LUMKOL-524362 format. One record per residue (C-alpha): z, y, x negated; residue number from 0. Coordinates in Angstrom, 2 decimals. Layout:
<atoms>
c3=Z; c2=Y; c1=X; marvex=NUM
...
</atoms>
This chain:
<atoms>
c3=127.43; c2=117.56; c1=7.29; marvex=0
c3=126.90; c2=119.67; c1=4.12; marvex=1
c3=126.57; c2=117.83; c1=0.88; marvex=2
c3=129.64; c2=118.22; c1=-1.33; marvex=3
c3=129.60; c2=118.81; c1=-5.04; marvex=4
c3=132.72; c2=116.71; c1=-5.51; marvex=5
c3=133.83; c2=113.62; c1=-3.65; marvex=6
c3=137.46; c2=112.80; c1=-4.28; marvex=7
c3=138.00; c2=110.58; c1=-1.28; marvex=8
c3=134.98; c2=108.29; c1=-1.67; marvex=9
c3=135.98; c2=106.46; c1=-4.83; marvex=10
c3=138.91; c2=106.52; c1=-7.23; marvex=11
c3=138.33; c2=108.59; c1=-10.35; marvex=12
c3=137.30; c2=106.77; c1=-13.48; marvex=13
c3=139.53; c2=107.94; c1=-16.30; marvex=14
c3=138.19; c2=108.53; c1=-19.79; marvex=15
c3=139.56; c2=106.30; c1=-22.56; marvex=16
c3=143.13; c2=107.14; c1=-23.43; marvex=17
c3=144.67; c2=107.05; c1=-19.98; marvex=18
c3=148.07; c2=105.48; c1=-19.74; marvex=19
c3=150.11; c2=105.05; c1=-16.61; marvex=20
c3=149.79; c2=108.01; c1=-14.28; marvex=21
c3=148.70; c2=110.51; c1=-16.96; marvex=22
c3=145.56; c2=110.81; c1=-19.00; marvex=23
c3=145.97; c2=111.37; c1=-22.74; marvex=24
c3=142.67; c2=113.25; c1=-23.02; marvex=25
c3=143.59; c2=115.89; c1=-20.46; marvex=26
c3=147.14; c2=116.23; c1=-21.77; marvex=27
c3=145.68; c2=116.82; c1=-25.23; marvex=28
c3=143.24; c2=119.37; c1=-23.84; marvex=29
c3=145.94; c2=121.26; c1=-21.97; marvex=30
c3=148.21; c2=121.39; c1=-24.99; marvex=31
c3=145.47; c2=122.64; c1=-27.34; marvex=32
c3=144.32; c2=125.24; c1=-24.80; marvex=33
c3=147.84; c2=126.57; c1=-24.27; marvex=34
c3=148.41; c2=126.80; c1=-28.03; marvex=35
c3=145.30; c2=128.97; c1=-28.22; marvex=36
c3=146.77; c2=131.16; c1=-25.48; marvex=37
c3=149.89; c2=131.73; c1=-27.60; marvex=38
c3=147.81; c2=132.41; c1=-30.72; marvex=39
c3=145.67; c2=134.91; c1=-28.82; marvex=40
c3=148.78; c2=136.81; c1=-27.69; marvex=41
c3=150.16; c2=136.72; c1=-31.24; marvex=42
c3=146.94; c2=138.24; c1=-32.58; marvex=43
c3=147.02; c2=141.22; c1=-30.20; marvex=44
c3=149.07; c2=143.53; c1=-32.49; marvex=45
c3=146.90; c2=142.52; c1=-35.48; marvex=46
c3=143.55; c2=143.60; c1=-34.08; marvex=47
c3=143.63; c2=147.21; c1=-35.24; marvex=48
c3=142.13; c2=147.48; c1=-38.69; marvex=49
c3=141.00; c2=143.85; c1=-38.90; marvex=50
c3=137.48; c2=143.05; c1=-37.77; marvex=51
c3=138.00; c2=139.37; c1=-38.58; marvex=52
c3=141.09; c2=139.04; c1=-36.38; marvex=53
c3=139.35; c2=140.92; c1=-33.57; marvex=54
c3=136.35; c2=138.58; c1=-33.81; marvex=55
c3=138.59; c2=135.51; c1=-33.69; marvex=56
c3=140.55; c2=137.07; c1=-30.84; marvex=57
c3=137.33; c2=137.68; c1=-28.89; marvex=58
c3=136.12; c2=134.13; c1=-29.50; marvex=59
c3=139.40; c2=132.58; c1=-28.37; marvex=60
c3=139.58; c2=134.75; c1=-25.25; marvex=61
c3=136.04; c2=133.70; c1=-24.39; marvex=62
c3=137.11; c2=130.14; c1=-23.67; marvex=63
c3=140.86; c2=129.41; c1=-23.80; marvex=64
c3=141.78; c2=130.51; c1=-20.26; marvex=65
c3=138.44; c2=129.31; c1=-18.82; marvex=66
c3=139.18; c2=125.87; c1=-20.31; marvex=67
c3=142.67; c2=125.83; c1=-18.83; marvex=68
c3=141.35; c2=126.97; c1=-15.43; marvex=69
c3=138.53; c2=124.40; c1=-15.41; marvex=70
c3=141.08; c2=121.64; c1=-16.03; marvex=71
c3=143.33; c2=123.10; c1=-13.32; marvex=72
c3=140.40; c2=123.01; c1=-10.91; marvex=73
c3=139.57; c2=119.43; c1=-11.84; marvex=74
c3=143.09; c2=118.31; c1=-11.01; marvex=75
c3=143.11; c2=120.32; c1=-7.76; marvex=76
c3=140.31; c2=118.25; c1=-6.20; marvex=77
c3=142.78; c2=116.19; c1=-4.16; marvex=78
c3=144.51; c2=119.20; c1=-2.61; marvex=79
c3=144.05; c2=118.65; c1=1.11; marvex=80
c3=146.75; c2=120.96; c1=2.50; marvex=81
c3=148.88; c2=117.95; c1=3.46; marvex=82
c3=152.62; c2=118.62; c1=3.80; marvex=83
c3=153.38; c2=116.83; c1=0.54; marvex=84
c3=150.80; c2=118.83; c1=-1.46; marvex=85
c3=151.78; c2=122.13; c1=0.17; marvex=86
c3=155.38; c2=121.43; c1=-0.75; marvex=87
c3=154.34; c2=120.74; c1=-4.35; marvex=88
c3=152.31; c2=123.97; c1=-4.38; marvex=89
c3=155.33; c2=125.96; c1=-3.23; marvex=90
c3=157.86; c2=124.39; c1=-5.60; marvex=91
c3=155.54; c2=124.12; c1=-8.60; marvex=92
c3=153.63; c2=127.41; c1=-8.31; marvex=93
c3=155.08; c2=129.86; c1=-5.77; marvex=94
c3=158.74; c2=129.47; c1=-6.77; marvex=95
c3=158.05; c2=129.84; c1=-10.53; marvex=96
c3=155.95; c2=132.90; c1=-9.71; marvex=97
c3=158.87; c2=134.58; c1=-7.97; marvex=98
c3=161.38; c2=133.54; c1=-10.64; marvex=99
c3=159.31; c2=134.71; c1=-13.59; marvex=100
c3=158.04; c2=137.85; c1=-11.91; marvex=101
c3=161.66; c2=138.93; c1=-11.56; marvex=102
c3=162.58; c2=137.69; c1=-15.05; marvex=103
c3=159.69; c2=139.48; c1=-16.77; marvex=104
c3=160.40; c2=142.69; c1=-14.89; marvex=105
c3=164.04; c2=142.69; c1=-15.99; marvex=106
c3=163.12; c2=141.71; c1=-19.56; marvex=107
c3=160.42; c2=144.37; c1=-19.97; marvex=108
c3=162.69; c2=147.04; c1=-18.55; marvex=109
c3=164.52; c2=146.57; c1=-21.83; marvex=110
c3=161.69; c2=145.82; c1=-24.28; marvex=111
c3=159.35; c2=148.50; c1=-22.88; marvex=112
c3=162.16; c2=151.02; c1=-22.33; marvex=113
c3=161.21; c2=151.22; c1=-18.67; marvex=114
c3=164.55; c2=151.00; c1=-16.81; marvex=115
c3=162.97; c2=152.11; c1=-13.53; marvex=116
c3=160.29; c2=149.42; c1=-13.44; marvex=117
c3=160.26; c2=148.00; c1=-9.94; marvex=118
c3=160.27; c2=144.34; c1=-9.04; marvex=119
c3=157.07; c2=143.81; c1=-7.09; marvex=120
c3=155.92; c2=140.38; c1=-6.01; marvex=121
c3=152.54; c2=141.86; c1=-5.07; marvex=122
c3=151.74; c2=143.15; c1=-8.57; marvex=123
c3=151.88; c2=140.25; c1=-11.07; marvex=124
c3=153.42; c2=141.30; c1=-14.36; marvex=125
c3=152.06; c2=139.99; c1=-17.65; marvex=126
c3=151.52; c2=136.19; c1=-17.49; marvex=127
c3=152.46; c2=135.64; c1=-13.87; marvex=128
c3=148.96; c2=136.54; c1=-12.67; marvex=129
c3=147.88; c2=132.96; c1=-13.37; marvex=130
c3=150.44; c2=131.53; c1=-10.94; marvex=131
c3=149.32; c2=133.91; c1=-8.19; marvex=132
c3=145.71; c2=132.98; c1=-8.90; marvex=133
c3=146.40; c2=129.24; c1=-8.97; marvex=134
c3=148.23; c2=129.48; c1=-5.64; marvex=135
c3=145.27; c2=131.21; c1=-4.01; marvex=136
c3=142.63; c2=129.01; c1=-5.63; marvex=137
c3=144.37; c2=125.80; c1=-4.65; marvex=138
c3=144.84; c2=126.91; c1=-1.06; marvex=139
c3=141.09; c2=127.53; c1=-0.82; marvex=140
c3=140.15; c2=124.12; c1=-2.27; marvex=141
c3=139.34; c2=122.49; c1=1.11; marvex=142
c3=136.92; c2=125.35; c1=1.82; marvex=143
c3=135.05; c2=124.93; c1=-1.48; marvex=144
c3=134.75; c2=121.23; c1=-0.75; marvex=145
c3=132.90; c2=121.90; c1=2.47; marvex=146
c3=130.51; c2=124.77; c1=1.70; marvex=147
c3=127.01; c2=124.38; c1=0.30; marvex=148
c3=126.54; c2=125.53; c1=-3.28; marvex=149
c3=130.20; c2=126.27; c1=-4.03; marvex=150
c3=129.61; c2=127.33; c1=-7.64; marvex=151
c3=126.81; c2=129.85; c1=-6.89; marvex=152
c3=128.96; c2=131.19; c1=-4.05; marvex=153
c3=131.97; c2=131.58; c1=-6.36; marvex=154
c3=129.78; c2=133.36; c1=-8.91; marvex=155
c3=128.56; c2=135.72; c1=-6.19; marvex=156
c3=132.19; c2=136.49; c1=-5.28; marvex=157
c3=133.02; c2=137.19; c1=-8.94; marvex=158
c3=129.96; c2=139.40; c1=-9.37; marvex=159
c3=130.86; c2=141.39; c1=-6.28; marvex=160
c3=134.41; c2=141.88; c1=-7.55; marvex=161
c3=133.15; c2=143.59; c1=-10.71; marvex=162
c3=131.52; c2=146.34; c1=-8.64; marvex=163
c3=134.60; c2=146.81; c1=-6.45; marvex=164
c3=137.19; c2=148.94; c1=-8.30; marvex=165
c3=139.09; c2=149.48; c1=-5.06; marvex=166
c3=140.33; c2=145.86; c1=-5.04; marvex=167
c3=143.42; c2=147.03; c1=-6.93; marvex=168
c3=146.16; c2=144.98; c1=-8.57; marvex=169
c3=147.68; c2=143.28; c1=-5.53; marvex=170
c3=148.25; c2=139.65; c1=-6.55; marvex=171
c3=145.95; c2=140.27; c1=-9.51; marvex=172
c3=142.94; c2=139.93; c1=-7.19; marvex=173
c3=140.42; c2=141.11; c1=-9.79; marvex=174
c3=141.37; c2=138.22; c1=-12.03; marvex=175
c3=141.66; c2=135.85; c1=-9.08; marvex=176
c3=138.09; c2=136.59; c1=-8.04; marvex=177
c3=136.51; c2=136.95; c1=-11.48; marvex=178
c3=138.03; c2=133.72; c1=-12.82; marvex=179
c3=137.26; c2=131.89; c1=-9.56; marvex=180
c3=133.97; c2=130.31; c1=-10.79; marvex=181
c3=135.81; c2=128.41; c1=-13.52; marvex=182
c3=138.22; c2=126.90; c1=-11.00; marvex=183
c3=135.36; c2=125.95; c1=-8.68; marvex=184
c3=133.47; c2=124.47; c1=-11.63; marvex=185
c3=136.50; c2=122.26; c1=-12.28; marvex=186
c3=136.44; c2=121.17; c1=-8.65; marvex=187
c3=132.79; c2=120.17; c1=-9.00; marvex=188
c3=133.24; c2=118.12; c1=-12.17; marvex=189
c3=133.46; c2=114.34; c1=-12.23; marvex=190
c3=134.86; c2=111.99; c1=-14.90; marvex=191
c3=131.36; c2=111.28; c1=-16.19; marvex=192
c3=130.91; c2=114.94; c1=-17.08; marvex=193
c3=133.87; c2=114.75; c1=-19.44; marvex=194
c3=132.53; c2=111.54; c1=-20.93; marvex=195
c3=129.22; c2=113.31; c1=-21.49; marvex=196
c3=130.69; c2=116.20; c1=-23.51; marvex=197
c3=132.67; c2=113.73; c1=-25.62; marvex=198
c3=129.58; c2=111.96; c1=-26.94; marvex=199
c3=129.25; c2=112.16; c1=-30.71; marvex=200
c3=126.01; c2=114.15; c1=-30.45; marvex=201
c3=127.80; c2=116.88; c1=-28.49; marvex=202
c3=130.70; c2=116.88; c1=-30.94; marvex=203
c3=128.34; c2=117.44; c1=-33.85; marvex=204
c3=126.40; c2=120.13; c1=-31.99; marvex=205
c3=129.66; c2=121.92; c1=-31.12; marvex=206
c3=130.22; c2=122.81; c1=-34.80; marvex=207
c3=127.16; c2=125.07; c1=-35.29; marvex=208
c3=127.64; c2=126.47; c1=-31.78; marvex=209
c3=131.16; c2=127.65; c1=-32.63; marvex=210
c3=130.04; c2=128.99; c1=-36.01; marvex=211
c3=127.27; c2=130.99; c1=-34.34; marvex=212
c3=129.68; c2=132.19; c1=-31.64; marvex=213
c3=132.09; c2=133.46; c1=-34.29; marvex=214
c3=129.26; c2=135.23; c1=-36.10; marvex=215
c3=128.15; c2=136.88; c1=-32.87; marvex=216
c3=131.75; c2=137.89; c1=-32.10; marvex=217
c3=132.08; c2=139.44; c1=-35.57; marvex=218
c3=128.82; c2=141.34; c1=-35.08; marvex=219
c3=129.86; c2=142.47; c1=-31.60; marvex=220
c3=133.29; c2=143.85; c1=-32.56; marvex=221
c3=132.12; c2=147.46; c1=-33.02; marvex=222
c3=129.37; c2=147.12; c1=-30.42; marvex=223
c3=130.88; c2=145.47; c1=-27.34; marvex=224
c3=134.03; c2=145.80; c1=-25.30; marvex=225
c3=135.73; c2=142.39; c1=-25.48; marvex=226
c3=137.77; c2=143.30; c1=-22.39; marvex=227
c3=134.94; c2=141.77; c1=-20.35; marvex=228
c3=136.46; c2=138.39; c1=-21.22; marvex=229
c3=139.80; c2=139.42; c1=-19.70; marvex=230
c3=138.20; c2=139.54; c1=-16.22; marvex=231
c3=140.84; c2=142.08; c1=-15.31; marvex=232
c3=138.81; c2=145.19; c1=-14.50; marvex=233
c3=135.72; c2=146.26; c1=-12.63; marvex=234
c3=132.67; c2=147.63; c1=-14.43; marvex=235
c3=133.66; c2=151.16; c1=-13.49; marvex=236
c3=137.13; c2=150.69; c1=-14.97; marvex=237
c3=135.48; c2=149.53; c1=-18.21; marvex=238
c3=133.41; c2=152.73; c1=-18.29; marvex=239
c3=130.19; c2=150.85; c1=-17.60; marvex=240
c3=127.50; c2=151.29; c1=-14.92; marvex=241
c3=128.11; c2=149.23; c1=-11.79; marvex=242
c3=125.13; c2=146.95; c1=-12.45; marvex=243
c3=126.75; c2=145.85; c1=-15.72; marvex=244
c3=129.39; c2=143.98; c1=-13.74; marvex=245
c3=127.21; c2=141.25; c1=-12.19; marvex=246
c3=125.16; c2=140.92; c1=-15.38; marvex=247
c3=128.25; c2=140.55; c1=-17.56; marvex=248
c3=129.76; c2=138.09; c1=-15.07; marvex=249
c3=126.80; c2=135.76; c1=-15.54; marvex=250
c3=126.65; c2=136.37; c1=-19.31; marvex=251
c3=130.35; c2=135.75; c1=-19.93; marvex=252
c3=130.34; c2=132.74; c1=-17.61; marvex=253
c3=127.45; c2=131.19; c1=-19.53; marvex=254
c3=129.07; c2=131.86; c1=-22.91; marvex=255
c3=132.47; c2=130.62; c1=-21.77; marvex=256
c3=131.15; c2=127.41; c1=-20.22; marvex=257
c3=129.26; c2=126.51; c1=-23.41; marvex=258
c3=132.36; c2=127.16; c1=-25.52; marvex=259
c3=134.59; c2=125.24; c1=-23.10; marvex=260
c3=132.22; c2=122.27; c1=-23.39; marvex=261
c3=132.40; c2=122.49; c1=-27.19; marvex=262
c3=136.19; c2=122.72; c1=-27.07; marvex=263
c3=136.45; c2=119.71; c1=-24.75; marvex=264
c3=134.10; c2=117.77; c1=-27.04; marvex=265
c3=136.60; c2=118.11; c1=-29.87; marvex=266
c3=139.67; c2=117.12; c1=-27.86; marvex=267
c3=140.86; c2=113.64; c1=-28.93; marvex=268
c3=140.89; c2=111.01; c1=-26.21; marvex=269
c3=143.56; c2=108.80; c1=-27.78; marvex=270
c3=147.31; c2=109.33; c1=-27.65; marvex=271
c3=148.53; c2=111.66; c1=-30.39; marvex=272
c3=151.86; c2=113.18; c1=-31.38; marvex=273
c3=151.19; c2=116.14; c1=-29.07; marvex=274
c3=149.96; c2=114.20; c1=-26.02; marvex=275
c3=153.42; c2=114.22; c1=-24.44; marvex=276
c3=153.45; c2=118.02; c1=-24.72; marvex=277
c3=150.52; c2=118.31; c1=-22.34; marvex=278
c3=152.87; c2=117.75; c1=-19.42; marvex=279
c3=154.85; c2=120.88; c1=-20.37; marvex=280
c3=152.08; c2=123.44; c1=-20.77; marvex=281
c3=153.19; c2=125.57; c1=-17.81; marvex=282
c3=156.65; c2=125.75; c1=-19.36; marvex=283
c3=155.20; c2=126.88; c1=-22.67; marvex=284
c3=152.89; c2=129.36; c1=-20.97; marvex=285
c3=155.61; c2=131.10; c1=-18.98; marvex=286
c3=158.34; c2=131.00; c1=-21.62; marvex=287
c3=156.34; c2=132.11; c1=-24.66; marvex=288
c3=155.74; c2=135.47; c1=-23.02; marvex=289
c3=159.35; c2=136.45; c1=-23.71; marvex=290
c3=158.82; c2=135.77; c1=-27.41; marvex=291
c3=155.50; c2=137.62; c1=-27.43; marvex=292
c3=157.02; c2=140.65; c1=-25.71; marvex=293
c3=160.22; c2=140.57; c1=-27.73; marvex=294
c3=158.42; c2=140.24; c1=-31.08; marvex=295
c3=157.03; c2=143.75; c1=-30.73; marvex=296
c3=160.37; c2=145.18; c1=-29.63; marvex=297
c3=162.21; c2=143.46; c1=-32.48; marvex=298
c3=159.76; c2=144.81; c1=-35.04; marvex=299
c3=158.33; c2=141.52; c1=-36.23; marvex=300
c3=154.95; c2=143.19; c1=-36.77; marvex=301
c3=156.32; c2=146.21; c1=-38.65; marvex=302
c3=156.14; c2=144.87; c1=-42.25; marvex=303
c3=152.84; c2=145.72; c1=-43.93; marvex=304
c3=152.35; c2=142.16; c1=-45.24; marvex=305
c3=152.09; c2=140.83; c1=-41.68; marvex=306
c3=148.80; c2=142.71; c1=-41.32; marvex=307
c3=147.29; c2=141.14; c1=-44.43; marvex=308
c3=145.54; c2=137.72; c1=-44.53; marvex=309
c3=148.70; c2=135.80; c1=-45.47; marvex=310
c3=150.66; c2=137.50; c1=-42.69; marvex=311
c3=147.92; c2=136.84; c1=-40.15; marvex=312
c3=147.90; c2=133.14; c1=-41.04; marvex=313
c3=151.70; c2=133.05; c1=-40.84; marvex=314
c3=151.67; c2=134.67; c1=-37.40; marvex=315
c3=149.12; c2=132.09; c1=-36.24; marvex=316
c3=151.23; c2=129.14; c1=-37.36; marvex=317
c3=154.45; c2=130.63; c1=-35.95; marvex=318
c3=152.80; c2=131.18; c1=-32.56; marvex=319
c3=151.54; c2=127.58; c1=-32.51; marvex=320
c3=154.98; c2=126.27; c1=-33.52; marvex=321
c3=156.80; c2=128.32; c1=-30.87; marvex=322
c3=154.44; c2=127.11; c1=-28.15; marvex=323
c3=154.84; c2=123.52; c1=-29.34; marvex=324
c3=158.63; c2=123.73; c1=-29.11; marvex=325
c3=158.47; c2=125.28; c1=-25.64; marvex=326
c3=156.36; c2=122.38; c1=-24.34; marvex=327
c3=158.80; c2=119.70; c1=-25.48; marvex=328
c3=160.73; c2=117.48; c1=-23.01; marvex=329
c3=164.17; c2=118.99; c1=-23.83; marvex=330
c3=162.94; c2=122.48; c1=-22.95; marvex=331
c3=161.35; c2=121.12; c1=-19.77; marvex=332
c3=164.63; c2=119.52; c1=-18.74; marvex=333
c3=166.49; c2=122.76; c1=-19.43; marvex=334
c3=164.19; c2=124.94; c1=-17.31; marvex=335
c3=163.14; c2=122.42; c1=-14.65; marvex=336
c3=165.40; c2=124.14; c1=-12.14; marvex=337
c3=163.09; c2=127.18; c1=-12.17; marvex=338
c3=159.68; c2=125.51; c1=-12.54; marvex=339
c3=159.97; c2=122.22; c1=-10.68; marvex=340
c3=162.86; c2=122.62; c1=-8.24; marvex=341
c3=163.35; c2=119.85; c1=-5.69; marvex=342
c3=164.31; c2=122.17; c1=-2.81; marvex=343
c3=164.66; c2=119.33; c1=-0.32; marvex=344
c3=166.79; c2=121.63; c1=1.79; marvex=345
c3=163.87; c2=124.00; c1=2.36; marvex=346
c3=161.41; c2=121.53; c1=3.90; marvex=347
c3=161.25; c2=119.50; c1=7.05; marvex=348
c3=160.75; c2=115.82; c1=6.49; marvex=349
c3=157.15; c2=114.72; c1=6.87; marvex=350
c3=156.80; c2=112.49; c1=9.93; marvex=351
c3=154.27; c2=110.22; c1=8.22; marvex=352
c3=156.54; c2=109.80; c1=5.21; marvex=353
c3=159.50; c2=109.04; c1=7.44; marvex=354
c3=157.45; c2=106.41; c1=9.30; marvex=355
c3=156.44; c2=104.80; c1=6.01; marvex=356
c3=160.06; c2=104.71; c1=4.89; marvex=357
c3=161.14; c2=103.12; c1=8.19; marvex=358
c3=158.38; c2=100.54; c1=7.85; marvex=359
c3=159.43; c2=99.79; c1=4.30; marvex=360
c3=163.06; c2=99.36; c1=5.35; marvex=361
c3=162.04; c2=97.05; c1=8.18; marvex=362
c3=159.98; c2=94.84; c1=5.85; marvex=363
c3=162.78; c2=94.80; c1=3.29; marvex=364
c3=165.33; c2=93.74; c1=5.88; marvex=365
c3=163.09; c2=90.91; c1=7.03; marvex=366
c3=162.61; c2=89.69; c1=3.48; marvex=367
</atoms>
């Protein structure tokens, strides 16, 4: 039997310090901080023109914020075994929100983009919904990655091949699905001790000069490199580059992103903080903040000249972080739970094993 790079059934995971109850404070902190960076990155988009500094920061953030989020998603997908209970959770927690927000974003952008004829297409993810389509596909393939030899090299080979295949098209955002795949598989391969390793004080100290150097390189690269490589959205041909650039840039961006993700995770606090509780609502913040990001351009929030000066850029950054923070709060989660975590008991047959356990529990209770 092939050797696996992750063993979730052999022993229970050892949680890093900070775990309480069923959730881990460290990972909730990491998810919240990563999703705040997502919002800040979207807020910086209209500020890139004419500002080399903003573009450098934008490039640096895009080099690791979604990879970090995807690595964590992969780490928590290790137990997906295609059982009825997990398939049900995948449908209600990923597929249903995808449909709801694909429709919602289409209707909303018909207005904000002045595109009244924009079609609702569940095969062509609009704006942020690509991540839900990708997560659905990645998670379904988890049992396969658990059983193949060398899952990470294989995932990298898939991503490299995608960059030389412009004919893949936009169906279900497959370019992003395939090009971001190595980060998800990396998360599947990680163990608790890997996270403890990056949180050692030596790594935390080393992360400071690494990030400073990365920012300097990003600033230097602004007029020299196309930062769209970090979007993982297009093939090499679509980025006006020779085909052989695709595999090379896949390996280069993967290496850069993994180093920066490790540095980011090294800085994440392991103890409970005021924002730990917000880590459970990151998907809410992710999907909802897109309406603010899209509407801000339509409503002219970026029109004043002062917004494009240093004070305005700092203000935009703080506003984006504040909006994302509010959208991750428990009251917002309760308000929108119907669309992101619906029960949908009516849509599923009762699992026979679960029914047997319930009958056994009732029998024991009656005897007691």
